[in-house]
C-alpha positions in Angstrom: 21.8 -6.8 -23.3 19.9 -4.5 -25.6 20.5 -0.7 -25.7 18.7 2.0 -27.5 17.6 5.6 -27.1 14.6 6.2 -24.9 11.5 5.2 -26.9 9.2 5.1 -23.9 8.0 2.0 -22.1 5.5 0.5 -24.7 8.0 0.5 -27.6 10.9 -0.7 -25.4 8.9 -3.6 -24.0 7.7 -4.6 -27.5 11.3 -4.7 -28.7 12.1 -6.9 -25.8 9.2 -9.2 -26.7 10.4 -9.4 -30.3 14.0 -10.2 -29.3 13.0 -12.8 -26.6 13.5 -16.4 -27.2 12.3 -18.0 -23.9 9.1 -20.0 -23.1 8.1 -17.5 -20.4 8.3 -13.7 -20.4 8.4 -11.1 -17.6 10.1 -7.8 -17.0 10.8 -5.5 -14.1 11.9 -1.9 -13.5 15.3 -1.2 -12.2 14.0 0.1 -8.9 11.9 -3.0 -8.1 13.0 -6.3 -6.7 11.9 -9.9 -7.5 12.0 -12.3 -4.6 14.8 -14.9 -5.1 12.2 -17.6 -5.7 10.0 -15.4 -8.0 11.0 -17.0 -11.3 11.0 -20.6 -10.0 7.5 -20.2 -8.4 6.0 -18.4 -11.3 7.4 -20.8 -13.9 6.3 -23.8 -11.8 2.8 -22.5 -11.5 2.6 -21.9 -15.3 4.0 -25.3 -16.1 1.3 -26.9 -13.9 -1.5 -25.1 -15.7 -0.7 -25.3 -19.5 -4.0 -23.6 -20.4 -2.9 -20.4 -18.6 -1.5 -17.5 -20.6 -0.5 -15.3 -17.7 0.2 -15.5 -13.9 0.4 -12.7 -11.3 1.5 -12.6 -7.7 1.2 -10.6 -4.5 3.7 -7.8 -3.8 5.0 -5.7 -1.0 5.3 -1.9 -1.3 8.5 -0.2 -0.2 9.7 3.3 -0.2 12.7 4.9 -1.9 15.0 3.5 0.9 13.6 0.0 0.8 11.5 0.3 4.0 8.0 -1.1 4.1 5.3 1.4 2.9 2.4 0.8 5.3 -1.2 1.8 5.2 -1.2 2.5 1.5 -4.7 1.2 0.9 -4.0 -0.8 -2.3 -5.3 -4.3 -1.5 -3.3 -4.1 1.7 -3.7 -7.2 3.9 -3.4 -7.2 6.8 -3.7 -3.5 7.2 -0.4 -1.9 8.1 1.6 -4.8 6.7 2.7 -3.2 3.4 1.5 -6.3 1.6 -0.5 -6.0 -1.6 -2.7 -9.1 -1.7 -4.5 -9.2 -5.0 -7.9 -10.9 -5.7 -7.6 -14.6 -6.5 -8.8 -14.1 -10.1 -8.8 -11.4 -12.8 -12.5 -11.7 -13.7 -13.2 -8.0 -13.1 -10.0 -6.7 -14.8 -11.9 -5.6 -18.0 -15.0 -4.4 -16.1 -13.7 -2.1 -13.3 -10.8 0.3 -13.8 -8.8 -1.1 -11.0 -5.4 -2.7 -11.3 -5.7 -6.2 -9.9 -2.5 -7.5 -11.5 0.3 -5.3 -10.3 4.0 -5.6 -11.2 4.6 -9.2 -10.4 3.6 -11.2 -13.5 4.7 -13.6 -16.1 3.4 -14.4 -19.6 3.6 -17.6 -21.6 5.5 -16.7 -24.9 2.8 -18.5 -26.9 0.3 -15.9 -25.7 2.6 -13.1 -27.0 2.6 -14.8 -30.4 -1.2 -14.4 -30.5 -1.6 -11.0 -28.8 1.4 -9.3 -30.4 3.2 -6.4 -28.7 2.3 -3.6 -26.4 0.4 -0.7 -27.9 2.7 2.2 -28.5 -0.3 4.5 -28.3 -1.0 3.6 -24.6 1.9 5.1 -22.8 1.3 4.7 -19.0 -1.6 2.3 -19.7 0.4 -0.2 -21.9 0.5 -2.9 -19.3 -3.2 -2.6 -18.3 -4.2 -2.7 -21.9 -2.1 -5.8 -22.5 -3.5 -7.6 -19.5 -7.1 -6.7 -20.7 -6.3 -8.2 -24.1 -4.7 -11.2 -22.4 -7.8 -11.6 -20.2 -10.1 -11.7 -23.2 -8.2 -14.6 -24.9 -6.4 -16.5 -22.2 -6.8 -17.6 -18.6 -5.0 -15.5 -16.1 -4.3 -17.0 -12.7 -3.0 -15.9 -9.3 0.2 -17.5 -8.2 -0.3 -20.3 -5.7 2.0 -18.6 -3.2 0.1 -16.2 -0.9 3.3 -14.5 0.2 4.5 -11.4 -1.7 7.0 -12.4 -4.3 8.0 -8.9 -5.4 9.0 -5.6 -3.9 7.4 -2.6 -5.6 9.3 0.6 -4.9 7.2 3.7 -4.6 9.2 7.0 -4.8 8.9 10.5 -6.1 10.4 9.6 -9.5 8.2 6.6 -10.2 5.3 6.6 -12.7 3.0 5.5 -10.0 3.9 8.5 -7.8 3.1 10.7 -10.9 -0.3 9.1 -11.3 -2.3 12.3 -11.0 0.1 14.3 -13.3 0.1 11.5 -16.0 -3.6 10.8 -15.5 -2.9 7.0 -15.3 -5.9 6.2 -13.1 -8.0 8.9 -14.6 -7.6 7.4 -18.1 -8.4 3.8 -17.1 -12.2 4.3 -17.6 -11.4 5.4 -21.2 -9.5 2.2 -21.7 -12.5 0.3 -20.5 -14.7 2.1 -23.0 -12.1 1.4 -25.8 -12.0 -2.3 -24.8 -15.8 -2.6 -25.1 -15.6 -1.3 -28.7 -12.5 -3.5 -29.4 
């Protein structure tokens, strides 16, 4: 267990990366829930594809009380299910400012050694920026399981709920432009 004062997400995640010793890396927020088979399935898929740097899986959206959040419009299939069924590949991740990865993901530690840490200058876009860098260098695959392996909690205090205020979606096109120059 590591403790520190609040240094915002990018710097905190980077510290976790530096301190990690495992072969595979992932993280979750305290208000989200990994399926009990999440780690086993994600590790199994990564082990079966050694050329892959990262894997992502489908999710289900829930509200503050844990009830399914239906008709949300974010890759929901079937409509009204609360499921977030992502595209089978991440080919468009660096082209269109649309999050096709989500919160259910895992990295190979070797990829971290090449890419380094999250950018401390990209608060609220740190994950998307990291995935774009990953997508430029490594293969990113969708998990073999079509079922959601993760519950993503949407509530008033979440960063996602504060999207408009924090300009998360609004700033993604700027990240695309930056990536072209990078």
